[in-house]
C-alpha positions as CSV (number, residue, x, y, z in Angstrom):
1,M,-0.2,0.3,0.3
2,T,1.1,3.1,-0.9
3,T,0.6,6.3,1.5
4,V,0.8,9.8,0.7
5,A,3.9,10.5,1.7
6,D,5.7,7.4,-0.3
7,A,3.9,8.9,-3.6
8,T,5.1,12.9,-3.1
9,T,8.3,12.8,-1.1
10,P,11.0,11.7,-3.5
11,A,13.4,9.8,-2.0
12,A,16.8,10.3,-0.5
13,P,19.9,8.7,-2.7
14,A,22.0,6.0,-0.6
15,A,25.6,7.2,0.2
16,S,27.7,4.8,-0.9
17,A,30.2,3.9,1.6
18,T,33.5,4.8,-0.4
19,S,31.9,8.4,-1.3
20,A,31.4,8.8,2.8
21,A,34.7,7.7,3.9
22,S,36.3,10.1,1.0
23,V,35.0,13.6,2.6
24,A,37.9,15.1,5.3
25,P,36.2,16.5,8.5
26,T,37.3,20.3,7.9
27,S,38.2,23.0,10.9
28,P,35.5,25.6,11.3
29,A,36.6,29.3,9.9
30,S,39.2,31.3,11.8
31,P,36.6,34.5,13.6
32,I,37.5,37.9,11.8
33,T,38.0,40.9,14.5
34,P,35.6,43.9,13.0
35,A,38.0,47.0,12.6
36,A,37.6,49.5,15.6
37,P,35.1,52.1,14.1
38,V,36.8,55.4,13.6
39,L,35.3,58.7,15.5
40,R,35.1,62.1,13.8
41,S,36.8,64.4,15.8
42,H,35.2,66.1,18.8
43,R,35.3,67.7,22.4
44,I,33.7,69.7,25.2
45,P,35.5,73.1,26.1
46,A,37.0,72.9,29.4
47,D,36.6,74.2,32.5
48,G,32.2,74.1,33.0
49,L,30.0,71.5,34.9
50,Y,30.8,68.3,35.3
51,E,28.1,65.2,34.1
52,G,27.7,62.0,35.5
53,P,27.0,60.9,39.3
54,R,27.0,63.2,42.1
55,T,28.2,62.5,45.3
56,L,25.6,63.9,47.7
57,R,26.1,64.1,51.1
58,R,24.2,65.9,53.1
59,T,26.1,65.6,56.9
60,P,30.0,65.1,57.5
61,D,31.5,61.4,57.5
62,G,30.9,60.0,60.3
63,W,28.2,62.9,61.6
64,E,25.6,60.9,64.1
65,D,22.0,61.1,62.6
66,R,19.7,61.8,65.3
67,P,16.4,62.5,65.1
68,Y,14.7,65.5,66.4
69,E,12.2,65.9,69.8
70,R,11.2,69.3,69.2
71,F,10.2,70.3,65.9
72,E,9.0,68.7,63.0
73,V,12.2,68.8,59.9
74,V,10.1,68.7,56.0
75,P,13.2,68.2,53.7
76,Q,13.0,70.3,50.6
77,A,16.1,68.9,48.8
78,A,18.5,66.5,48.7
79,T,21.4,67.5,50.5
80,I,20.1,71.4,51.7
81,G,16.4,73.3,52.9
82,A,14.6,72.3,55.1
83,E,11.5,73.4,56.2
84,I,10.7,73.6,60.3
85,R,6.7,73.1,61.4
86,G,5.9,73.1,64.6
87,L,7.5,76.6,65.6
88,D,6.7,80.1,67.2
89,L,9.8,82.4,66.8
90,S,8.6,85.2,68.3
91,R,8.8,82.8,72.2
92,P,12.4,82.8,73.4
93,L,14.5,80.3,72.5
94,S,14.7,77.7,75.2
95,G,18.7,76.8,75.4
96,G,17.6,72.8,74.3
97,L,15.5,74.3,71.8
98,R,18.2,76.9,70.0
99,A,20.7,74.1,70.5
100,E,18.5,71.2,68.2
101,L,18.2,74.4,65.8
102,N,21.7,75.0,65.3
103,R,21.7,70.9,64.6
104,A,19.3,71.4,62.0
105,L,21.2,74.4,60.7
106,L,24.2,72.5,60.3
107,E,22.6,69.7,58.5
108,W,19.9,71.1,56.5
109,K,22.3,74.6,56.0
110,V,18.6,77.0,55.2
111,L,16.1,76.5,57.4
112,F,12.3,77.8,56.7
113,F,9.7,78.7,58.4
114,R,6.1,79.6,56.8
115,G,3.9,82.7,57.6
116,Q,6.3,83.6,61.1
117,H,4.7,87.3,60.5
118,L,7.8,88.7,62.7
119,T,8.6,92.5,63.7
120,S,12.0,93.5,63.2
121,E,12.4,93.6,67.0
122,S,11.2,89.7,66.8
123,Q,12.9,89.2,63.7
124,R,16.6,90.7,65.5
125,E,15.8,88.3,69.0
126,F,15.9,85.0,66.9
127,A,18.7,86.0,65.5
128,A,20.8,87.6,68.0
129,N,20.8,83.9,69.6
130,W,23.2,83.1,67.6
131,G,26.1,86.2,68.1
132,E,26.7,89.5,67.4
133,L,24.1,90.9,64.9
134,E,25.8,92.7,62.0
135,T,25.8,96.0,60.4
136,N,26.1,96.8,56.4
137,P,26.2,100.4,55.5
138,L,26.5,100.0,51.9
139,L,22.3,98.3,52.1
140,A,19.1,100.1,53.3
141,Q,18.3,100.3,56.8
142,G,15.0,98.9,57.9
143,D,13.1,99.9,61.4
144,S,17.3,100.1,63.1
145,R,21.3,99.9,61.8
146,D,20.9,96.0,62.3
147,V,18.0,95.6,59.9
148,V,19.0,95.8,56.2
149,R,15.6,96.7,54.2
150,F,15.6,95.1,50.4
151,D,12.1,97.0,48.8
152,K,12.0,96.0,45.0
153,T,9.8,98.2,43.2
154,A,9.7,99.3,39.2
155,G,12.5,101.9,38.7
156,G,13.9,101.4,41.8
157,V,17.8,101.0,42.3
158,P,19.0,97.0,41.6
159,T,20.9,95.4,44.7
160,F,21.8,91.2,44.8
161,E,19.3,89.6,43.1
162,N,20.4,87.3,39.6
163,V,23.8,86.0,41.1
164,W,25.3,83.8,43.2
165,H,27.0,84.9,46.2
166,T,28.1,84.8,49.7
167,D,27.3,87.5,51.7
168,V,30.1,89.8,52.3
169,T,33.1,87.9,51.8
170,F,35.0,90.9,51.7
171,R,34.7,91.2,55.9
172,E,37.3,89.8,57.2
173,R,35.0,88.3,59.5
174,P,32.3,87.3,56.8
175,A,28.4,86.8,58.0
176,L,28.0,83.9,60.5
177,G,25.0,83.6,58.7
178,A,21.2,85.4,58.0
179,V,17.1,85.6,58.8
180,L,15.5,87.3,55.3
181,Q,11.7,87.6,55.8
182,L,9.0,88.3,52.8
183,Q,7.0,91.1,54.7
184,L,3.3,91.0,55.0
185,R,1.2,91.6,51.4
186,E,4.7,92.3,49.6
187,V,5.2,89.1,47.9
188,P,5.1,89.0,44.2
189,P,1.7,86.9,43.0
190,T,4.6,85.1,41.1
191,G,8.3,84.9,40.9
192,G,10.3,86.0,43.3
193,D,12.0,82.2,44.7
194,T,15.1,82.4,46.4
195,M,17.4,79.7,45.5
196,W,20.4,78.8,47.9
197,A,23.4,75.9,47.1
198,D,25.4,74.0,49.5
199,M,28.9,74.4,48.9
200,A,30.3,71.7,50.9
201,A,28.4,69.3,47.3
202,A,30.2,71.5,45.4
203,Y,33.3,70.7,46.8
204,D,32.7,67.3,47.4
205,N,32.2,66.9,43.4
206,L,34.8,68.5,41.8
207,P,37.8,66.2,40.2
208,S,40.2,65.8,42.2
209,E,43.5,66.9,40.5
210,I,41.2,70.1,41.2
211,R,40.7,69.8,44.3
212,A,44.7,69.4,44.7
213,A,45.1,72.4,42.9
214,I,42.9,74.6,45.1
215,D,43.8,73.3,48.7
216,G,45.6,75.7,50.3
217,A,45.3,77.9,47.9
218,R,44.1,82.0,49.4
219,A,41.9,84.5,47.1
220,V,41.1,87.8,48.1
221,H,37.4,89.7,48.4
222,D,36.6,92.9,47.6
223,Y,33.6,95.2,47.9
224,L,34.0,97.0,44.2
225,P,33.3,94.8,41.6
226,G,29.8,93.8,43.7
227,F,28.4,97.4,44.1
228,A,30.0,99.0,41.7
229,R,27.4,97.2,39.4
230,F,24.7,99.2,41.1
231,Y,26.9,102.6,42.9
232,S,28.8,105.6,41.2
233,P,32.3,106.1,42.5
234,A,31.1,108.7,44.8
235,Q,28.8,106.8,46.7
236,L,31.8,103.4,47.1
237,A,34.6,105.9,47.8
238,P,33.9,106.0,51.0
239,F,33.9,103.0,52.5
240,Q,37.5,102.1,51.0
241,E,39.3,102.7,54.0
242,Q,36.4,100.7,56.0
243,F,36.6,97.4,53.5
244,P,40.0,97.1,52.3
245,P,40.8,94.3,50.1
246,V,40.8,90.7,52.2
247,E,42.2,87.4,51.9
248,H,40.3,84.1,52.8
249,P,41.2,80.3,51.3
250,V,39.6,79.1,48.4
251,V,38.7,76.4,50.6
252,R,37.7,76.9,53.9
253,R,36.4,74.2,57.0
254,H,33.6,75.0,58.5
255,P,34.1,75.7,62.4
256,E,31.6,73.5,64.0
257,T,31.2,70.3,61.4
258,G,34.9,70.6,60.1
259,R,33.9,70.2,55.9
260,R,35.9,71.5,53.3
261,M,33.9,74.0,51.9
262,L,34.5,76.4,48.3
263,F,34.6,80.2,49.4
264,V,34.7,81.7,46.8
265,N,32.2,84.2,44.6
266,A,31.3,86.2,41.3
267,S,29.7,89.3,43.4
268,F,33.6,89.6,45.7
269,T,36.4,87.6,45.1
270,T,38.5,89.0,42.6
271,R,41.6,86.6,42.0
272,I,43.8,83.9,43.7
273,V,47.1,85.1,45.2
274,G,50.3,84.1,43.9
275,W,48.3,82.9,40.5
276,D,48.9,83.7,37.1
277,E,46.0,85.9,36.4
278,T,44.7,83.9,33.3
279,A,45.1,81.1,34.9
280,G,43.9,82.0,38.6
281,D,40.6,83.8,36.6
282,R,40.1,80.1,34.7
283,M,39.9,78.5,37.3
284,L,37.5,81.2,39.7
285,R,35.3,81.0,36.2
286,L,35.0,77.3,37.0
287,L,34.8,77.3,41.0
288,F,32.2,80.0,40.4
289,Q,30.1,77.8,38.4
290,Q,30.0,75.0,40.5
291,A,27.0,76.7,42.5
292,H,24.6,76.2,39.6
293,V,24.2,72.7,39.9
294,P,21.0,71.7,40.6
295,E,21.6,68.9,42.6
296,F,23.5,70.9,44.8
297,Q,20.8,73.6,45.3
298,V,17.2,74.1,46.6
299,R,14.7,76.2,45.6
300,W,12.0,78.7,47.9
301,R,8.6,79.9,47.1
302,W,7.7,82.6,49.3
303,Q,4.7,83.5,51.2
304,A,3.5,86.2,53.2
305,G,5.5,86.3,56.7
306,D,8.1,82.9,55.5
307,L,11.2,83.2,57.1
308,A,14.9,81.9,56.2
309,F,17.7,81.4,58.4
310,W,20.9,80.1,56.4
311,D,24.3,79.1,57.3
312,N,26.7,81.4,55.3
313,R,29.2,79.9,55.6
314,A,28.1,76.2,53.8
315,T,26.0,78.6,51.3
316,Q,25.6,81.1,48.5
317,H,22.0,82.2,47.1
318,Y,20.3,84.0,44.2
319,A,17.0,85.9,44.4
320,V,15.2,85.6,41.2
321,N,14.7,88.6,39.6
322,D,11.6,87.3,37.3
323,Y,8.6,88.9,39.1
324,G,8.8,92.3,36.5
325,S,7.1,95.3,38.2
326,A,5.8,93.6,41.3
327,R,7.1,95.2,44.7
328,R,9.2,92.2,46.7
329,V,9.6,93.5,50.6
330,A,12.0,91.7,52.3
331,E,14.0,92.7,55.7
332,R,17.4,90.5,56.5
333,V,19.3,90.5,59.9
334,A,22.5,89.2,59.9
335,I,24.7,87.7,61.9
336,A,28.6,88.1,62.8
337,G,31.0,85.2,61.7
338,D,34.3,84.4,62.4
339,R,38.1,84.8,60.2
340,P,37.9,81.6,57.4
341,Y,40.7,79.2,58.0
């Protein structure tokens, strides 16, 4: 009987024993290594921001991370900025509360308090828990000599906005910190945020060869470059003897935590001591740019009566001038600091 397969499938020819034995086995062909691809010439200009992963340490290595007992801490960014809830800053601080707030300041670098609506006197009393208050004759005065008033109105004299800076580094002892409050009903409907940058994180993320080059270097700071942008020579000249150029380390150590931090800024740092001008300017431009890295920053959207308290030793800040003709009124009290080392 013939099946369908038998009828349609041709029979395979039978292989003879002779022909099968005469075929020698062959070795596999050697693999061919492809030529390496050739890329066209390419480069990124030097001295900019470095891409890739960031090292984000909020506190120094070995720092004990303990819970807070007297208030709630709400982080606003990875290494910098926390909102403090549950406190009325118009009341005197106990020793224990002051110590815990100081620990929060060291750990977060800038603290935010919503809706405090402090009087100038209460704001001064709060700041005075951290030391002697500082006066600044180069800025507009509020209710007393140690209160600076920023009243931004259309057509008004500009001051420090749109530039990353650390306050008063042109002093021998720059401010320890500052307390800033936006006044009731004088907050722009949109815009007017303030940003802070963590300069310890900025230092941590520099390439090792840059850190080696600047460790131990010193730089000159002067009030003239920053203020000359909006004051005349006649207005600035009377302060030249009061504020001569000063030298600070390019990398300072925090006096309470020991962390290394970049301590140069685009408003007041003019040159690196002992460096050729071209090389020094190139290095300073690179270091100034480190504050621009978003991972090192926190941005605060103000509401009326909010208060910010920042560690001026460890941060730079930037007031965003994007609110057009709206009025923005803030008062700042600064706390006298120590000599950087």
